RODREN-383112 format. One record per residue (C-alpha): z, x, y negated; residue in three letters. Coordinates in steps of 0.5 Angstrom, whole numbers. Layout:
BEGIN
zz	xx	yy	type
Z	X	Y	ALA
...
//
This chain:
BEGIN
zz	xx	yy	type
-53	43	-21	MET
-47	44	-16	LEU
-48	36	-13	ALA
-55	40	-10	ASP
-52	45	-8	ALA
-47	41	-3	GLY
-41	41	-9	TYR
-37	35	-12	GLN
-32	35	-16	PHE
-28	29	-18	SER
-22	28	-24	LEU
-19	21	-25	THR
-13	20	-29	TYR
-9	12	-29	ILE
-5	11	-35	GLY
1	6	-35	GLU
5	2	-41	SER
10	-3	-37	LEU
15	-7	-39	ALA
19	-11	-35	ASN
21	-17	-41	ILE
25	-22	-37	SER
30	-21	-31	GLY
30	-16	-27	GLY
36	-10	-27	ILE
34	-10	-34	ARG
30	-11	-39	THR
26	-4	-42	GLY
20	-1	-40	ALA
17	5	-39	ILE
9	10	-38	TYR
8	12	-32	THR
1	17	-30	GLY
-2	20	-24	ARG
-7	26	-26	LEU
-12	26	-20	ASP
-16	33	-19	LEU
-21	32	-13	GLY
-26	36	-9	THR
-31	34	-4	THR
-35	39	0	ILE
-42	38	5	ASP
-42	43	9	LEU
-49	42	11	GLU
-51	44	5	LYS
-46	50	4	VAL
-45	53	10	ALA
-50	50	16	GLY
-44	46	19	TRP
-49	40	21	THR
-45	33	19	GLY
-40	35	17	ALA
-36	34	11	THR
-28	38	7	PHE
-24	34	2	HIS
-18	35	-1	ALA
-14	33	-7	ASN
-8	33	-10	MET
-4	28	-16	PHE
0	30	-21	GLN
5	25	-22	ILE
9	23	-29	HIS
13	19	-32	GLY
19	13	-30	ASP
18	8	-25	GLY
19	1	-27	LEU
21	-3	-21	SER
26	3	-19	ARG
29	3	-26	SER
29	-3	-28	TYR
27	-9	-23	ILE
30	-7	-16	GLY
24	-10	-13	ASN
21	-8	-5	LEU
13	-9	-7	MET
13	-3	-13	LEU
9	-7	-19	VAL
5	0	-19	SER
2	3	-14	GLY
2	10	-18	VAL
10	10	-18	GLU
13	15	-16	ALA
17	20	-17	LEU
15	26	-21	PRO
11	32	-18	ALA
6	35	-16	THR
4	36	-10	ARG
-2	36	-5	LEU
-5	30	-2	TYR
-12	29	3	GLU
-13	35	4	PHE
-19	34	11	TRP
-25	35	15	VAL
-30	30	18	GLU
-36	31	23	GLN
-41	26	25	LYS
-44	25	30	LEU
-50	20	33	LEU
-54	20	26	GLY
-47	19	22	GLY
-45	13	29	LYS
-38	17	30	LEU
-35	20	25	ALA
-29	24	26	ILE
-24	26	20	ARG
-18	31	22	VAL
-13	34	18	GLY
-8	31	13	GLN
-10	23	11	GLN
-7	17	8	ALA
-9	12	12	SER
-10	5	6	ASP
-17	7	4	ILE
-20	4	11	GLU
-13	0	15	PHE
-11	-6	13	ILE
-16	-6	6	ASP
-21	-10	3	SER
-26	-9	-2	THR
-24	-14	-7	TYR
-18	-12	-7	ASP
-17	-5	-10	ASP
-18	-8	-17	ILE
-10	-10	-17	PHE
-4	-7	-20	VAL
2	-8	-16	ASN
2	-3	-10	SER
2	-8	-4	ALA
-4	-11	-6	LEU
-7	-4	-4	GLY
-3	-1	2	TRP
0	-9	5	PRO
8	-9	2	GLY
9	-10	10	ILE
7	-2	12	THR
9	0	7	GLY
16	-3	7	ILE
18	-1	14	ASN
14	5	17	LEU
18	11	15	PRO
16	14	9	SER
12	9	8	GLY
6	10	13	GLY
1	15	10	PRO
0	12	4	SER
0	15	-3	PRO
3	19	-6	PRO
5	21	2	LEU
-1	23	6	ALA
0	25	14	VAL
-4	30	19	PRO
-7	27	24	GLY
-14	24	27	ILE
-18	17	25	ARG
-25	16	30	VAL
-29	12	26	LYS
-35	8	31	ALA
-41	3	29	GLU
-42	0	35	LEU
-47	-4	32	SER
-51	-7	26	ASP
-44	-12	25	ARG
-38	-9	28	ILE
-35	-3	26	THR
-28	0	31	ALA
-23	5	28	TYR
-17	8	32	LEU
-12	14	29	ALA
-6	18	31	LEU
-1	19	25	PHE
4	24	26	ASP
10	18	24	GLY
13	21	18	ASP
11	24	12	ALA
18	27	11	ALA
24	30	15	PRO
30	25	18	PRO
35	26	12	GLU
38	21	7	PRO
34	24	2	GLU
28	21	-2	ASP
22	22	2	PRO
17	24	-3	GLN
25	29	-5	ILE
24	32	2	LYS
17	33	2	ASN
16	36	-5	ARG
10	38	-5	ASN
5	36	1	GLY
5	42	4	LEU
10	41	11	PRO
4	38	15	PHE
9	35	20	ARG
5	35	27	VAL
12	35	30	ASN
14	27	30	ASP
14	22	35	PRO
7	19	33	PRO
4	13	30	TRP
-2	9	32	TRP
-7	4	29	ILE
-13	2	31	GLY
-17	-5	29	GLN
-25	-7	30	LEU
-29	-10	23	LYS
-34	-16	24	TYR
-38	-17	19	ARG
-42	-23	18	PHE
-47	-29	13	GLU
-46	-35	11	ILE
-50	-40	8	GLY
-58	-41	4	GLU
-55	-35	0	SER
-53	-30	6	GLN
-47	-29	2	LEU
-43	-23	7	PRO
-36	-23	10	GLY
-32	-19	14	THR
-26	-21	19	ILE
-22	-16	22	THR
-16	-16	27	GLY
-12	-10	29	GLY
-6	-8	31	GLY
0	-2	30	TRP
6	3	34	TYR
11	7	32	HIS
13	10	37	MET
20	14	33	MET
27	10	34	SER
29	4	29	PHE
36	2	26	ALA
37	-5	28	ASP
38	-9	21	GLN
44	-12	24	ARG
49	-8	29	PHE
51	-2	29	SER
52	2	35	ALA
58	0	38	ASP
54	-7	38	GLY
58	-10	32	LEU
56	-13	25	SER
55	-7	19	PHE
59	-11	16	ALA
65	-12	21	ASP
70	-8	17	PRO
72	-5	25	ASN
65	-2	26	SER
63	4	26	SER
58	4	21	GLY
53	8	26	GLU
46	6	27	ASP
43	2	34	ARG
37	5	35	LEU
32	1	38	LEU
25	4	42	ARG
19	3	39	ARG
16	-1	34	ASN
10	-5	33	ASN
5	-10	29	GLY
-1	-14	28	LEU
-5	-16	23	PHE
-12	-18	20	MET
-16	-19	14	VAL
-21	-25	12	TYR
-26	-23	5	GLU
-32	-27	3	GLN
-37	-27	-2	LEU
-37	-34	-5	LEU
-41	-34	-9	ALA
-46	-30	-12	ARG
-46	-28	-20	ALA
-55	-29	-20	SER
-60	-29	-14	PRO
-59	-23	-10	GLY
-52	-20	-15	SER
-48	-17	-10	GLU
-42	-20	-17	LYS
-39	-27	-17	GLY
-33	-30	-14	ILE
-30	-27	-8	ALA
-24	-28	-3	PHE
-19	-25	1	PHE
-13	-25	6	MET
-8	-21	10	ARG
-4	-23	15	ALA
2	-19	19	SER
8	-20	23	VAL
12	-14	26	SER
19	-16	30	PRO
25	-18	26	SER
30	-14	30	ASP
28	-7	27	ARG
25	-9	21	ASN
26	-12	13	LEU
20	-15	13	VAL
19	-19	19	SER
12	-23	16	ALA
7	-22	11	TYR
1	-25	7	VAL
-3	-24	2	ASP
-9	-26	-2	GLY
-14	-27	-8	GLY
-19	-28	-12	PHE
-24	-23	-16	LEU
-30	-25	-21	PHE
-34	-19	-23	THR
-41	-21	-26	GLY
-39	-26	-30	PHE
-41	-22	-37	SER
-48	-20	-38	ASP
-45	-17	-45	ALA
-40	-12	-40	HIS
-43	-13	-34	PRO
-38	-8	-29	ASN
-31	-13	-33	ASP
-27	-16	-27	ARG
-22	-21	-27	PHE
-17	-21	-21	GLY
-12	-27	-19	VAL
-8	-25	-13	ALA
-1	-27	-10	ALA
4	-24	-4	THR
9	-26	1	TYR
14	-22	4	ALA
20	-25	8	ARG
26	-22	10	ILE
28	-22	18	SER
32	-26	22	ASP
36	-20	23	GLN
36	-18	16	ALA
38	-25	13	ARG
44	-25	19	ALA
47	-20	16	LEU
48	-22	10	ASP
50	-29	13	ARG
55	-24	17	ASP
57	-21	10	VAL
59	-27	7	ARG
64	-29	14	PHE
66	-22	14	PHE
68	-22	6	THR
69	-30	4	GLY
65	-30	-2	THR
58	-33	-3	PRO
55	-27	-1	TYR
46	-29	-4	PRO
43	-30	4	ILE
35	-25	2	ARG
29	-30	4	ASP
24	-27	1	PHE
20	-23	-4	GLU
14	-26	-8	ALA
9	-22	-14	ILE
3	-26	-18	LEU
-1	-22	-22	GLU
-6	-23	-26	VAL
-11	-17	-29	THR
-18	-17	-33	TYR
-21	-9	-33	GLN
-26	-8	-38	HIS
-31	-1	-38	GLU
-28	0	-45	VAL
-35	5	-44	ARG
-38	8	-37	PRO
-31	12	-35	GLY
-25	9	-38	VAL
-23	2	-36	LEU
-17	-2	-40	LEU
-14	-7	-35	GLN
-8	-11	-38	PRO
-4	-13	-32	VAL
2	-19	-33	PHE
6	-20	-26	GLN
12	-25	-25	TYR
16	-21	-19	VAL
20	-27	-16	ALA
27	-26	-11	HIS
26	-19	-13	PRO
28	-15	-6	GLY
28	-21	-2	GLY
34	-24	-7	GLY
38	-18	-7	ALA
45	-18	-10	VAL
45	-15	-18	ASP
48	-8	-18	PRO
51	-10	-25	ASN
54	-16	-21	ASP
61	-14	-20	PRO
63	-20	-16	THR
57	-17	-13	GLN
55	-27	-11	THR
49	-26	-16	ARG
42	-25	-14	ARG
38	-20	-18	ILE
34	-25	-23	LYS
26	-26	-23	ASP
22	-21	-27	GLY
17	-22	-32	VAL
12	-15	-32	MET
7	-14	-38	VAL
3	-7	-39	GLY
-4	-4	-40	VAL
-7	1	-35	ARG
-12	6	-37	THR
-17	9	-32	THR
-21	14	-34	ILE
-26	18	-29	THR
-30	24	-29	TYR
//
């Protein structure tokens, strides 16, 4: 067997039929899909390299995007949504030391699996319930998360039975600094950019148990620091508001950027004694400076229900919500537009999303998942591009759809 020899291969296909049935930019439906082909090689078994593992995977992405074409929201209704492409995603080697208590990963990789992550959020379809909305919106090219990974070094250390530390240094941008979409500038995942100002992220995760049932939970705290310059959300290089007709329109660059975050997750009740299934809760929160970020505060959270059906033991049900606050500086720019134009221009405030989903295991390796999302204030309450008066917000959107996941 290849697995016994140290070779593992994986194939995952996610196909989604999603529709915006009310509000947004316009109503309509799309199909989008992503094929994920990967391999993981135990280098100790294959080449005698003790404690080392190699991993690589690629995406084939196809179809339209409901958020970009129909709703206009910042936190994409699907984590699969991306421009059509065939691209390399991750390509790294990990070395484990000290009996596995220290792990160093080097190569092209993503940050969303280990950083600012919860065990209980992987069921959800909305992109912000994977990689948090604040980092996906504020960081260059969305940060190292699907569909763009970047070269980096990640160190993971088990400091004790309960505390794990993570620290990573990533290249600061997956794409060149040009006005096109980052996914167009990085078409195939092969630039391997290493010369951009770096992005640091670190966190401490503490594990604990509560109650007589020893219900497991974790609390994580951390922060990130980006060494690139970021554009002021309100003022141009000459100190005038971008809304001022006399403004140069050139970005006023502010040095560096940062963020703080926390994650709390808890199994609240077991489905049966000793079971890891039951009712679980998670919550994440993060803040970043207002002057150089579109989103200055973010929070999400939800409940996951598992183990409720003897007939379908692997079925899962989830309810979650996200909230992204538009920064004070961006809101001030909207007030400037209102002042200089003399029109009741909408002032952005927040974007929020409610998701309800049920994941049914049709058979091992095949999941069928209906999903509902309510998108409040798409674009943070942005102007409807179809409104010639530029005075009306995009209407709240209602998305329904079905995701199918096939894994081999």
